[in-house]
C-alpha positions as CSV (number, residue, x, y, z in Angstrom):
1,M,-24.3,-64.2,186.0
2,L,-21.7,-63.7,188.1
3,G,-20.8,-67.2,188.3
4,V,-20.6,-67.7,184.4
5,C,-18.4,-65.0,184.2
6,G,-16.0,-66.5,186.8
7,A,-15.9,-69.6,185.2
8,A,-14.9,-67.9,181.8
9,I,-12.2,-66.5,183.7
10,L,-10.8,-69.7,185.3
11,L,-11.2,-71.5,181.6
12,A,-9.2,-68.6,180.2
13,G,-6.6,-69.0,182.6
14,A,-6.6,-72.3,182.4
15,G,-5.7,-71.8,178.5
16,I,-3.3,-69.3,178.8
17,W,-1.2,-71.5,182.2
18,R,-1.6,-74.5,179.4
19,S,-0.1,-72.5,176.7
20,V,2.8,-71.2,179.0
21,R,3.6,-74.5,180.2
22,M,3.7,-76.1,176.8
23,D,5.7,-73.3,175.5
24,R,8.1,-73.7,178.3
25,E,8.6,-77.4,177.6
26,F,9.9,-76.7,174.2
27,R,11.8,-73.7,175.0
28,D,14.1,-75.0,178.3
29,P,16.1,-77.5,177.2
30,R,16.5,-79.4,180.1
31,L,12.6,-80.2,179.6
32,L,12.7,-80.7,175.9
33,L,15.7,-83.6,176.3
34,S,13.5,-85.4,178.7
35,R,11.3,-86.4,176.3
36,F,13.8,-88.7,174.8
37,P,14.6,-92.4,175.8
38,P,16.8,-92.6,178.5
39,E,19.6,-94.0,177.1
40,D,22.8,-93.2,177.2
41,S,23.1,-91.7,173.5
42,L,24.5,-88.7,171.4
43,V,22.5,-85.5,171.7
44,F,22.8,-82.9,169.5
45,S,21.1,-79.5,169.4
46,A,20.8,-76.7,166.9
47,D,19.0,-73.1,166.9
48,V,18.4,-72.8,163.6
49,A,16.8,-69.7,163.1
50,R,20.3,-68.2,165.3
51,L,22.0,-69.8,162.6
52,R,19.9,-68.0,160.0
53,R,20.2,-64.7,161.5
54,G,23.8,-65.4,161.6
55,G,24.0,-65.7,158.0
56,L,25.1,-69.3,158.0
57,L,22.3,-70.5,156.5
58,G,21.9,-68.7,153.1
59,P,20.8,-70.7,150.1
60,S,22.8,-73.6,149.1
61,K,25.0,-73.0,145.6
62,A,25.4,-76.7,144.9
63,A,22.3,-79.1,143.6
64,P,20.4,-81.2,146.5
65,E,21.2,-84.3,147.1
66,P,18.1,-86.5,144.9
67,E,16.4,-87.8,148.2
68,Y,16.5,-84.6,149.9
69,K,15.3,-82.8,146.3
70,A,12.3,-85.6,146.3
71,F,11.4,-84.6,149.8
72,L,11.5,-81.0,149.0
73,D,9.3,-81.6,146.0
74,G,6.8,-83.7,147.6
75,T,6.6,-81.6,150.8
76,G,8.0,-77.9,150.2
77,F,9.9,-78.3,153.6
78,D,13.2,-77.0,153.3
79,Y,15.0,-76.8,157.1
80,R,16.8,-73.6,155.9
81,R,13.9,-71.4,155.3
82,D,11.4,-73.4,157.6
83,L,13.3,-75.0,160.6
84,D,13.8,-73.1,163.6
85,S,15.1,-75.6,166.1
86,L,16.4,-79.2,166.3
87,T,17.3,-81.3,169.1
88,A,18.2,-85.0,168.3
89,A,19.2,-88.1,170.0
90,F,21.3,-90.7,168.5
91,S,21.0,-93.8,170.6
92,R,21.4,-97.9,169.8
93,S,17.4,-97.9,169.9
94,G,17.1,-95.5,167.1
95,T,17.4,-91.6,166.1
96,Y,14.7,-89.4,167.9
97,F,13.9,-85.1,167.0
98,V,12.3,-83.0,168.1
99,L,11.9,-80.0,165.4
100,R,10.2,-76.8,165.9
101,G,9.4,-74.3,162.6
102,R,6.7,-74.1,159.9
103,F,5.1,-77.5,158.7
104,D,2.5,-78.1,156.0
105,W,0.9,-81.3,157.6
106,K,-1.3,-82.2,155.2
107,Q,1.4,-82.1,152.5
108,L,3.8,-84.2,154.6
109,Q,1.0,-86.7,155.2
110,T,0.1,-87.0,151.3
111,Y,3.9,-87.5,151.2
112,A,4.0,-90.7,153.2
113,E,1.0,-92.0,151.7
114,R,2.0,-91.7,148.3
115,N,5.3,-93.2,148.8
116,G,3.7,-96.3,150.3
117,G,3.5,-95.6,153.9
118,S,0.2,-94.3,155.9
119,C,-1.1,-91.8,158.9
120,Y,-3.8,-92.7,161.6
121,Q,-4.6,-90.0,164.3
122,Q,-2.0,-87.6,163.2
123,L,0.9,-90.3,163.7
124,C,2.7,-91.0,160.1
125,R,4.7,-93.8,159.3
126,M,7.0,-94.7,156.2
127,Q,9.6,-97.2,155.0
128,G,13.4,-95.9,154.8
129,S,16.3,-96.7,152.7
130,T,16.6,-100.0,154.3
131,P,14.0,-102.6,155.9
132,E,15.2,-101.8,159.5
133,R,14.7,-98.1,159.1
134,R,11.4,-97.3,159.7
135,I,10.2,-93.4,159.9
136,S,7.4,-92.0,161.8
137,W,6.4,-88.3,162.8
138,L,3.3,-86.6,164.7
139,P,2.7,-83.5,165.4
140,L,3.6,-82.5,169.1
141,R,1.8,-79.2,168.2
142,P,1.4,-76.9,165.1
143,D,4.9,-75.6,164.9
144,A,6.7,-79.0,166.6
145,M,7.3,-82.3,165.1
146,A,8.4,-85.5,166.7
147,L,10.5,-87.5,164.5
148,A,11.6,-91.1,164.9
149,V,13.8,-93.6,162.5
150,S,13.7,-96.8,164.1
151,T,13.1,-100.5,163.8
152,S,9.3,-99.6,165.5
153,D,7.2,-97.3,163.3
154,L,5.7,-96.4,166.7
155,A,8.9,-94.7,167.7
156,A,7.9,-91.3,167.3
157,T,5.0,-91.6,170.0
158,R,7.7,-91.8,172.7
159,L,8.8,-88.0,172.5
160,T,5.0,-87.0,173.3
161,K,5.5,-86.6,176.9
162,T,8.4,-85.2,178.9
163,G,10.0,-86.6,181.7
164,D,11.8,-85.5,184.8
165,A,14.0,-82.2,183.5
166,V,17.5,-82.7,183.2
167,T,19.8,-81.5,185.8
168,S,23.3,-81.5,184.2
169,P,24.2,-78.1,182.8
170,L,23.6,-77.7,179.1
171,P,25.7,-75.4,176.6
172,G,24.2,-72.0,175.5
173,S,25.4,-72.2,172.4
174,P,23.6,-72.1,169.1
175,V,24.9,-75.5,168.0
176,W,26.4,-78.1,170.1
177,I,27.3,-82.1,170.7
178,S,27.3,-84.3,173.5
179,V,28.5,-87.5,173.5
180,P,29.2,-90.4,176.2
181,G,32.9,-91.2,175.7
182,S,32.1,-94.8,175.8
183,E,30.1,-93.8,172.3
184,L,33.6,-92.9,171.0
185,Q,35.3,-96.1,171.8
186,R,33.0,-97.7,169.3
187,Q,33.8,-95.6,166.1
188,S,35.5,-97.8,163.7
189,A,35.0,-96.7,160.2
190,M,37.6,-93.4,160.6
191,A,40.8,-92.5,159.3
192,P,43.4,-93.8,161.7
193,N,44.7,-90.3,162.6
194,L,41.3,-89.6,163.3
195,K,40.2,-92.5,165.0
196,F,43.0,-92.4,167.5
197,M,41.5,-88.5,168.6
198,L,38.5,-90.3,168.9
199,S,40.2,-93.3,171.1
200,A,41.4,-90.8,173.1
201,L,38.1,-88.9,173.7
202,G,36.7,-92.3,174.9
203,S,38.8,-92.0,177.9
204,A,36.3,-88.8,179.3
205,D,33.2,-89.8,181.1
206,R,31.4,-87.4,178.6
207,V,32.7,-84.6,175.6
208,V,30.7,-81.9,174.6
209,I,31.6,-79.6,171.6
210,T,30.0,-76.2,171.4
211,F,29.8,-74.4,168.1
212,D,29.9,-70.2,168.4
213,A,31.0,-67.1,166.9
214,A,35.1,-66.5,167.0
215,G,34.0,-63.0,167.2
216,S,31.6,-60.0,166.7
217,D,30.8,-60.8,163.0
218,V,30.4,-64.1,162.0
219,K,30.3,-63.6,158.4
220,A,33.7,-62.3,158.7
221,A,35.2,-64.3,161.7
222,G,33.7,-67.7,161.1
223,I,33.0,-70.0,164.0
224,E,35.4,-71.5,166.7
225,A,34.8,-75.3,167.9
226,R,35.1,-75.6,171.6
227,L,36.0,-78.9,173.5
228,D,34.9,-79.6,177.2
229,A,35.4,-83.6,178.4
230,T,35.0,-84.4,181.8
231,C,37.3,-87.1,183.1
232,R,37.3,-89.4,186.3
233,T,40.6,-88.2,187.6
234,D,43.2,-85.0,187.0
235,D,45.5,-87.6,186.1
236,A,43.1,-89.3,183.4
237,A,42.4,-85.5,182.5
238,K,46.2,-85.1,182.1
239,V,46.7,-88.1,179.8
240,L,43.5,-87.1,177.6
241,A,45.2,-83.4,177.2
242,S,49.0,-85.0,176.2
243,Q,46.7,-87.4,173.8
244,L,45.1,-85.1,171.9
245,R,48.0,-82.9,171.2
246,I,49.9,-86.3,170.1
247,A,46.8,-86.7,167.9
248,T,46.8,-83.3,166.4
249,S,50.8,-83.3,165.6
250,D,50.0,-86.6,164.2
251,L,47.7,-85.4,162.0
252,K,49.8,-82.0,161.1
253,E,52.8,-84.6,159.6
254,A,49.8,-86.6,157.9
255,Q,48.6,-83.4,156.2
256,A,52.4,-82.5,155.2
257,R,53.1,-85.8,153.8
258,Q,49.9,-86.3,151.7
259,H,48.9,-84.1,148.9
260,A,45.3,-85.4,149.3
261,A,45.3,-84.4,152.6
262,Q,46.2,-81.2,151.9
263,D,42.8,-80.5,150.3
264,D,40.7,-82.0,153.3
265,Q,39.0,-79.4,155.4
266,I,38.4,-81.0,157.9
267,L,41.9,-82.4,158.5
268,A,42.8,-79.1,158.4
269,V,40.7,-77.9,161.0
270,L,41.6,-80.1,163.3
271,T,45.4,-79.6,162.9
272,K,44.5,-75.8,164.2
273,G,43.6,-77.6,167.5
274,S,44.9,-76.3,171.2
275,F,44.1,-78.1,174.5
276,D,44.5,-77.3,178.2
277,Q,44.0,-78.8,181.2
278,T,42.4,-78.0,184.7
279,G,41.9,-80.6,187.1
280,R,39.5,-83.3,185.9
281,K,38.6,-81.1,182.7
282,V,40.3,-80.7,179.4
283,T,38.9,-78.0,177.0
284,G,40.5,-77.6,173.4
285,S,39.4,-75.2,170.4
286,W,39.5,-75.1,166.4
287,P,39.2,-72.3,164.5
288,L,36.6,-72.8,161.6
289,A,36.0,-70.6,159.1
290,K,32.8,-70.1,157.1
291,T,34.0,-71.3,154.0
292,V,34.5,-74.7,155.3
293,L,30.9,-74.4,156.3
294,D,29.6,-73.4,153.3
295,S,31.5,-76.8,152.0
296,L,29.9,-78.5,154.4
297,L,26.5,-77.4,153.6
298,A,26.9,-77.6,150.1
299,G,24.5,-79.9,148.3
300,I,22.1,-80.3,151.6
């Protein structure tokens, strides 16, 4: 009898340990990022539940885009209501996501099959908007999904295991983007002034942009975008800070000259940037009113 009780306790303990370990794998961002392919890529992270609590994800007043509306109708999933967090990596081999929230897995499977896709042993696959865009997803646990858009329709399976935890410091902001400078140098479809700003940032090893509350009341004060760029030398950082100030000045002049530019909300935000440099670090900030966020999210 004692042996049976001991075995039961051991099994229960193992189950609790496994549950705690799995939860840590999703709540520790360094472990979560270790799931992604080890390629130098743009990484995006959003604590959607935190944004929702701050009143930044209310119902959209605009009609959703047709493709998104079809997805909503087919699956019942709405990120404004059902998504809690999103971590994504954009690399040359594809785009990879780990999503946490509330998912109707049966309905997602039905959606894939009704749209020419297929599901096998929890992995669902379907064609994207172009032949080279293959969409795949599978549950990592009931409240977490691995999703990939790649040339391979098995790409989501790359996210099923953790690797070595990321050692570099990660932002604590609800939304942040981390970009290798080399990726910014490849931007070619941007407006000339914006391209100049991105080219300047391309001289940094890595650029981190965070979005956080600009005051205690997010709804009233809006948020602030903050830049943190690390350069290889102090001199390179001085040059980068100077280039960013020049680019901002050029954007202000362009906005003053062109009537159409005066209504461009993104351009208006960029013209308010301010920058500092200390050693190899360049920092910057842009105030971002909630009305701009509302405009960016309209129709999503």
